[in-house]
C-alpha angles and dihedrals in degrees: 000000000000090000091051091050091050091048091051091049091050092049091048090052092050091048090051092051091048089050091051090049091050092050091050098049092044087071090059115114096187137038096241091054091047094053094045091051092044097051095043092049094047091052095047098039097049100027094243114168097202127037129155142156122251118197130179112243093233094049115121094235102083092042091056099052133042086193090087091065092044096050110090092187093052092048089057091053101036123101119184122208136185116254094259096049095083092054091117088062094044091051088062091058090257090299118143113281121221122191143159094183097097095172091067094048101033090124089067093059122082113239093247090062097048111129093014103071109074099164131025144187122205112203109195123234112210123194119181089347091304126113107242101166146309143255105240121211118189135183135184088225108090091207099054096083103021115156094251095067122105117253102202096116092042088053089054090050089051093052095045093047094045093050092048090047091051091053093049094045091051089053091048092049090054092048091047092052091048094053105031138073104244096220103046102021089231123137110274132238095270091054089047093055091049093048095047091050090053091048092051091051090049092051093049094047098046100024087242127154133240136162139195137221119207106198129196128185107231119227092005093148090055089053091054092045096046102037106018135253093285088065090045090056091046090053091054092050090046091052091047092053092045093052092049088051094050102047129074125258094259095049120090130221121203136181105233101184139310108342094344125109134183126210119194110206111202118215092358124124128219088264091055090048091058090060090048089050091053090050094048096047092046093048095056093042087057096040113056121179115266111207129157089349091304125118112219111196115225127200124178133189123209129205120198135213136167133183116259115242090214100056139025117266127200127215089248093054091046091055093043092054092049091048092051091049089050091055090047090053091051091052092049090050091049091048091051090048092051091049091050091050091048091051 
């Protein structure tokens, strides 16, 4: 009877801790915050020396949120796996997996924990009925997570964490759709206007500099007419990826409309923007789109604008100036082409 009472008390304590964890993570607005809270609370509540997050590389979670790459803490506790590397968990019907045979499951352990983890529990994370990863719990005691242990409480943790994750991901998806261009994944025009207004206010307050590139894909209509609209869409995606590759981490790339893009260059003067323009135009001239064994040449033209330190500038004026400069660049290029043909 005494043993039964002690067991009931222990189960009640575990249930209380799981409830407290659930309450805490329910307040999370974003997936990175949820995982950080969850792993920290699990470690502290149950005195677990090693805990980390494992995600499948093709899961929808990293694609939905850039916060994963911006969270230093999460990067230290995140372990990516290929889709077939959680087969041991899938073979159990997505039930928690307990093991003290580390040689068989060494691929589930981050390199920094090799030799220290002697038993391990994998708690599945399910999103839309699909296994997307697992919360991994490790101990240097080989008997803590031996296969003969019951998994009832770990199953509860799996359900609670998966439900909270589903809620957060739904919120992130809605936010993503509200702020992003659906084709290219770039920030949309509304986000651009908000960002540029903040940049102008920052420049005025701190006497800082910024500049803007207004980018147009030349002969885009001809690409659609010659190759089809699928190729036109692929060109826009190709340009978006190229721009993201070319700019710095604190710059921002937006899709303005149609085949037009805007790049906000933080703390860069008009002179600096000219060098960026040269780099952007040269990059796309040298990197055509390869699709269905066809090379589609891409040429872009960039207009430049920058706020004047002497007088206030609005977002509308900044965009208008860059658009005028873009048209001027096109005329200059056409004039040079005519001169070359005449010669």
